[in-house]
KEMI-611479 format. One record per residue (C-alpha): x, y, z. Coordinates in steps of 0.001 Angstrom, whole numbers, plus 500000, padded with zeros to 6 digits. Example, Ala and Ser with C-alpha at 12.3 -4.5 7.8 and 13.67 -1.06 7.14 Angstrom:
BEGIN
512300495500507800513670498940507140
***
This chain:
BEGIN
682303876110842921679892875272845739681017871642845632684675872651845984683931874960848925681849872234850554684690869704850044687305872092851508685070872893854495684453869187855070688204868399854969689069871257857365686313870216859767687462866565859653691089867509860350690025869827863178687939867121864833690786864606864436693302867053865973690989867735868904690709864043869764694518863666870068694689864713873709695628863189877033692703862328879272691438864895881768692326862754884776693353859141885340693592857229888633695775854170888409697332851512890626700519849862889375702749847063890576705831845049889724708067842664891669709495845542893742706468847491894939703030849053894661702175852596893480698985854678893398699068857537890898697009860224889228697624861909885878695980865276885318695868867009881941697697870345881721697541870713877905696542868382875050699908866599875174701152867389878707700044865681881932701192865995885537701578862658887286701534862545891086702324859279892779702790857649896154704254854181896464705839851585898680708775849874897020711503847442897960714670848253896154718418848472896398719593851657898026723262852542898046724974854845900457728559855530901354730304854635904531732626857122906196735665855484904584734182855933901053732996852338900659729466851737899393726996849220900721723671848125899266720586847457901330717129846397900142714610848219902320710941849141901859710707852835901018707755855233900987708110857243897768706486860468896592706779861466892921705817864474890794706388863937887087705369866204884203704911863988881123704896865094877496703065862533875335704702863403872030703127860927869605699384861092870311698561862728866963700528860119865043698803857307866933695386858767866053696411859116862376697456855438862375694122854445864007695812853357867244694218853905870622695284856767872886692768855853875599694253855962879085697139858081877763698532855271875616701577856718873933705268857480874151706377860116876636709287862196877866709216863232881509711155864762884353710643862284887197711236863875890601711025861412893503711526861753897236712384858370898806711679858783902486712842856827905485709577857443907356708186853918907626711032851527908326713736852945910538716513850505911208719706850644913198721602851806910094719314854878909845718828854611906096719027858077904505716287859739902487717014860578898849715761863018896226716142862019892572715562864043889413715679861850886308714787862761882707712935859671881476711723858256878154708885855739878303705874854101876743702445853405878156700000850988876532696573849681877481695550846036877542691772846081877244689721848777878973691316848903882410694705847162882384697960848752881207701699848437881240704452851003881325708135850834880467710632853630881123714328854395881295716410857402882255719627858671883798719739861580886219720810862991889580720336861839893178720942863672896425721272861561899565720392863495902711722581863524905798721613861387908786723195860813912188725421858087910734725830859077907058727045862256905347725078863834902513726350863364898971725318863451895314725489860694892728724092859537889380720701857845889465719136855367887061715424854848886436714498851527884826710938850432885362708384847978884030705005848188885734701608846649885225698528848557886303694789848908886631693036852151885629689946853107887663
***
């Protein structure tokens, strides 16, 4: 009987320790880049599977806005971007069970990416409008070695383009497709 109780206690303790290790990291500072820009971000743990990502970046990307006669034009301009993104890493426990690393928050995630694209840095004669996007996103994050990582994400959401002197405000669909490579400090 003592052997059975010892075996049950050992199994419960092992499962408890394993469950406790399946958690996002307390805080991560990261710099990421791709062919369109550079971002500095921080992920802070809220719960074992939920992290809040805050980010500031400078990106060159296509920005569309409507002309007064309902035509759209596309302009590639550097934008200063601010992002707040709660991320739910939903497969950390499964990765631990399969002996895969979760270091640096390696895992699959669902998030609500909220980004303000400002027009603070580069003002041009077309007075490019600022935008606010809210995009539910699915993504993966994986580490390459101790410090390097990559991230892939996709989502479809909502964008609000703010009124300027030359452009009216309007709403439209927004797409988030990103592939970034980073360095974790």
